[in-house]
C-alpha positions in Angstrom: 226.8 147.0 35.6 227.9 145.4 32.3 226.6 142.0 31.4 228.5 139.6 29.2 227.6 138.6 25.7 227.3 134.9 25.8 229.2 134.0 22.7 231.1 130.8 22.2 234.2 130.8 24.4 237.3 131.6 22.4 241.0 130.6 22.7 241.6 133.5 25.1 241.1 131.3 28.2 243.1 128.5 26.8 246.1 130.9 26.4 246.1 132.0 30.0 249.5 131.6 31.6 249.8 128.8 34.1 251.7 131.3 36.3 248.5 133.1 37.0 247.2 132.5 40.5 244.2 130.2 40.5 240.9 130.8 42.3 238.2 128.2 43.1 234.8 129.2 44.3 231.7 127.0 44.8 228.1 127.9 45.4 225.2 125.5 46.2 222.1 125.5 43.9 219.7 125.9 46.8 217.4 128.7 47.7 217.0 132.0 45.8 220.2 134.0 45.0 220.0 137.3 46.8 221.8 140.6 47.2 224.0 139.1 49.9 225.3 136.5 47.4 225.8 139.2 44.8 227.7 141.6 47.0 229.5 139.1 49.1 230.6 136.8 46.2 229.2 137.2 42.6 230.1 140.9 42.1 233.7 140.3 43.3 234.0 137.3 41.0 233.0 139.4 38.0 235.0 142.4 38.9 238.2 140.4 39.3 237.8 137.9 36.5 240.6 139.5 34.5 243.1 139.3 37.3 243.4 135.5 37.9 242.4 132.1 36.5 239.0 131.5 38.0 237.0 128.2 38.4 233.4 128.7 39.5 231.5 125.5 40.5 227.8 124.9 41.0 228.3 122.3 43.8 225.3 120.0 43.3 227.1 117.1 44.9 227.3 119.1 48.1 223.6 120.0 47.9 222.4 116.3 48.2 224.1 115.9 51.6 220.8 117.0 53.0 217.3 116.1 51.7 216.8 117.7 48.3 213.9 117.1 45.8 215.4 116.0 42.4 213.2 118.3 40.3 214.2 121.3 42.6 217.9 120.4 42.2 217.7 120.3 38.4 215.8 123.5 38.2 217.9 125.4 40.7 221.2 124.3 39.2 220.2 125.9 35.8 218.7 128.9 37.5 221.9 129.5 39.4 224.0 129.1 36.3 221.8 131.6 34.5 222.1 134.0 37.4 225.9 133.8 37.4 226.2 134.4 33.7 223.7 137.2 34.0 225.8 138.9 36.7 228.6 139.0 34.2 230.6 135.8 34.5 232.4 135.6 31.1 232.9 132.1 29.7 235.8 133.4 27.7 237.6 134.4 30.9 236.4 132.0 33.6 235.4 128.3 33.9 231.8 127.9 35.2 230.6 124.3 35.5 228.4 121.9 37.4 230.2 119.8 39.9 228.5 116.5 39.0 229.5 117.0 35.3 233.2 116.4 36.3 233.6 112.9 37.7 237.1 113.7 39.1 235.5 115.4 42.1 233.9 112.3 43.4 236.9 110.1 42.7 239.3 112.6 44.4 237.0 112.8 47.4 237.4 109.0 47.9 241.2 109.1 47.7 241.3 112.0 50.1 238.9 110.2 52.5 241.6 107.6 52.9 244.2 110.1 54.2 241.7 112.1 56.4 241.3 111.1 60.0 237.7 110.9 61.0 238.4 113.0 64.1 239.2 116.0 61.8 235.6 115.7 60.4 233.8 115.3 63.7 235.2 118.6 65.0 233.8 120.6 62.0 231.4 123.2 63.4 229.0 123.1 60.5 228.6 119.4 60.9 227.8 119.8 64.5 225.3 122.6 63.7 223.5 120.8 60.9 223.4 117.4 62.7 222.2 118.8 66.0 218.8 117.4 67.0 218.6 114.9 64.2 218.1 111.2 64.8 220.2 110.4 61.7 222.4 112.3 59.3 224.0 111.1 56.0 227.6 110.1 55.7 227.7 112.7 53.0 227.1 115.5 55.5 230.0 114.3 57.6 232.2 114.0 54.5 231.2 117.3 53.0 234.5 119.0 53.9 236.6 116.3 52.2 234.6 116.7 49.0 235.2 120.5 49.3 238.9 119.8 49.7 238.8 117.7 46.5 237.0 120.5 44.7 239.8 122.9 45.6 242.9 120.7 45.3 242.0 119.3 41.9 242.5 122.8 40.4 245.7 123.7 42.3 243.8 126.7 43.6 245.9 129.2 45.5 242.9 131.2 46.7 239.4 130.2 47.9 237.0 133.1 48.5 234.6 132.1 51.2 232.5 133.5 53.9 233.8 133.3 57.5 231.5 130.3 58.1 233.5 128.3 55.6 236.9 129.3 56.8 237.2 126.1 58.9 236.6 123.9 55.8 239.4 125.6 53.9 241.7 125.1 56.9 240.8 121.4 56.7 241.6 121.4 52.9 245.0 122.8 53.8 245.5 120.1 56.4 244.5 117.3 54.0 246.8 118.7 51.2 249.7 118.9 53.6 249.1 115.4 54.9 248.8 113.9 51.4 252.0 115.8 50.4 253.9 114.4 53.4 252.8 110.8 52.7 253.0 110.7 48.9 255.3 113.5 47.9 254.6 117.0 46.7 251.2 116.9 44.9 248.9 119.7 45.9 249.1 123.5 46.2 248.1 124.4 49.8 245.2 126.8 49.4 244.5 130.0 51.3 241.0 131.2 52.4 240.1 134.7 51.2 237.5 136.3 53.5 235.7 139.4 52.2 235.9 142.5 54.3 233.0 143.7 56.4 231.7 145.8 53.5 231.3 142.6 51.4 229.0 141.1 54.0 225.3 142.0 53.7 223.1 141.5 56.7 219.4 140.8 56.9 217.2 143.8 56.3 214.8 142.7 59.0 217.6 141.9 61.5 221.1 143.5 60.7 222.7 141.2 63.3 222.1 138.1 61.0 223.9 137.6 57.7 221.6 137.8 54.7 221.2 134.2 53.5 219.5 132.2 50.8 218.2 130.0 53.7 216.1 132.9 54.9 215.3 134.5 51.5 211.7 133.3 51.8 211.2 135.4 54.9 209.4 138.6 53.9 211.7 141.6 54.5 214.8 139.6 55.1 216.5 139.9 51.8 216.5 141.4 48.3 216.5 138.6 45.8 218.3 139.0 42.5 215.1 138.5 40.6 212.9 140.8 42.6 211.0 143.4 40.7 211.8 147.1 41.4 208.7 147.7 43.5 209.6 144.7 45.7 213.2 145.9 46.1 212.1 149.3 47.1 209.5 147.9 49.6 212.1 145.7 51.2 214.8 148.3 51.6 212.4 151.0 52.8 211.3 148.7 55.6 214.9 147.9 56.6 215.6 148.0 60.3 217.8 151.0 61.4 217.8 152.8 64.8 216.3 155.8 66.5 219.0 158.2 65.5 219.5 160.2 62.3 223.3 160.3 61.6 224.3 158.7 58.3 227.8 157.5 58.9 229.7 154.3 59.5 229.9 153.3 63.1 231.3 150.6 65.3 228.2 150.8 67.5 226.3 147.5 67.3 223.0 149.4 67.8 223.7 151.1 64.4 224.2 147.9 62.5 221.2 148.6 60.2 222.6 151.9 59.0 226.1 150.3 58.5 224.4 147.6 56.5 222.8 150.0 54.1 225.9 152.1 53.8 227.9 148.9 53.1 225.6 147.9 50.3 226.0 151.4 48.8 229.8 151.3 49.2 230.3 147.9 47.5 228.0 148.8 44.5 229.6 152.2 43.9 233.1 151.1 44.7 233.6 154.1 47.0 235.5 154.5 50.2 233.8 155.1 53.6 234.6 158.8 53.4 233.2 159.1 49.8 230.0 157.3 50.9 229.5 159.5 53.9 230.0 162.6 51.6 227.4 161.3 49.2 224.8 161.4 52.1 225.9 164.7 53.6 222.8 166.4 52.3 220.4 163.5 53.2 217.5 164.4 55.4 217.5 161.2 57.5 217.2 157.5 57.1 214.3 157.8 54.7 216.7 159.5 52.2 219.3 156.9 52.9 216.9 154.0 52.2 215.5 155.6 49.1 218.9 156.2 47.5 220.1 152.7 48.3 216.9 151.3 46.9 217.4 153.3 43.6 221.0 152.1 43.3 220.2 148.4 43.9 217.3 148.6 41.4 219.7 150.1 38.8 222.3 147.4 39.5 220.0 144.4 39.4 217.7 145.4 36.5 220.1 144.3 33.7 220.9 141.1 35.6 217.2 140.2 35.9 216.7 140.9 32.2 219.7 138.8 31.1 218.7 136.0 33.4 215.3 135.6 31.7 216.9 135.7 28.3 219.1 132.8 29.3 216.3 130.8 30.9 214.3 131.2 27.7 217.1 129.3 25.8 218.0 126.3 28.0 219.9 124.6 25.2 222.3 127.5 25.0 222.7 127.6 28.8 223.4 123.8 28.8 225.9 124.3 26.0 227.8 127.0 28.0 227.9 124.6 31.0 229.2 121.8 28.9 232.0 124.0 27.6 232.9 124.9 31.2 232.8 121.2 32.2 235.1 120.3 29.3 237.7 122.9 30.4 237.3 121.8 34.1 238.1 118.2 33.1 241.1 119.3 31.1 242.6 120.6 34.4 241.2 118.2 37.0 241.7 114.9 35.1 245.5 115.2 35.0 245.6 116.1 38.7 243.4 113.0 39.5 245.7 110.8 37.4 248.7 112.2 39.4 246.9 111.3 42.7 246.2 107.8 41.4 249.8 107.3 40.4 251.0 108.6 43.8 248.8 106.2 45.8 249.8 103.2 43.6 246.9 102.5 41.4 247.4 100.6 38.2 246.4 103.0 35.5 244.6 101.9 32.3 246.8 101.8 29.3 
C-alpha cells in the first residue's frame, strides 16, 4: 500500500485529455468507513486513478435526506475526506470534493426534477425500503435519485462504480439523461453502472450473508473499520463466522460463505487469482490459519492508512485546502454543463 504525498496539485490533472473516459463516484459521510468500503470501492479508485479521469464526491447533500446532526455531518465529512486521501487518492490525478461546495449540483437537480415523472421516483426500491413504517419522510428522500443523476450528468461521466443496491439509481440517471436529450437536444452522456465482481464485495464477519456496511459498523464483530487498531482487527477476523468444515477453497456452497468472504478479502488485497489464493493456503492447517493470515494481511494494509489519516486530521487547514482545490476543479467542469442546461431549457443567462 502506497500512500500519497499531499502536495499542492499540479498542472498534471489540468492537462488530462478530454478523450479520457470519465468516472464519477459518490460516498456519504455517515458511519465509520470500514474494510467493505475500502475493498469494494476505495482501493479500486486508488488502483485505477491513472487510467481514467475521476471525480470523487463526498455527498453531504444526500446525507441530509434523513435526520443528521449538524456537528456529526461536519465532522464526518472531514473524516471521510481524510480517509480517502489516506487510502491513496492523489489530488494531482483525481478530483475529490464536497458536494455542497459546488452549487451546480443543487441547481441541476431542480432542472432535472422538471423532466422526471414522479412515478419514476416512487418505484425506487431504496425509497420504499427507507420510507417503510415511517409516518412522514422528507421530499429529499424521494428526490435523492434525481440529485444523484445530477451529480453524474454534470461531469459527463461514462462510468459510475456502485454497489448492486445503487444499480437502479444509475438506471434512473440513464433514463433522465435520455429524456432530457430527447426534449432539448443532445446534452448529456448516458452513463453506465459499473458493478464490482463478487471478490470486491465484503460480507459481514458475524454474518457472511449480509454485506459489510457502515450502517452496522457499530455492531461488535460485524466489520473491520479502517481506523481499528491491529489488536481489534485481529480479534474481529479471528471471530469471523465460517462453517464446520476445514477445506480452504472458493465454493458456490452458500454454507461456506464465511470462508469465501475471507478468501475474497485476501484475493482483493493481494491482487491474486482464485487459484493463486488457494495455493497460498495449501499448507494451512485449518480455518485458524486462514483467519490469522488474513488478519495479518489486513493489518499490514490498513496500518499506513491509519497513520496518514491522523496526520491529515491533525492539520485541518491543509485538509480543507485540498478540498477547496478539488471543488474549484469540479466547478470548472460542472458550471459549463449547468450553463448548457440552462440555455437548453430557455433561461435568460446573466450577461
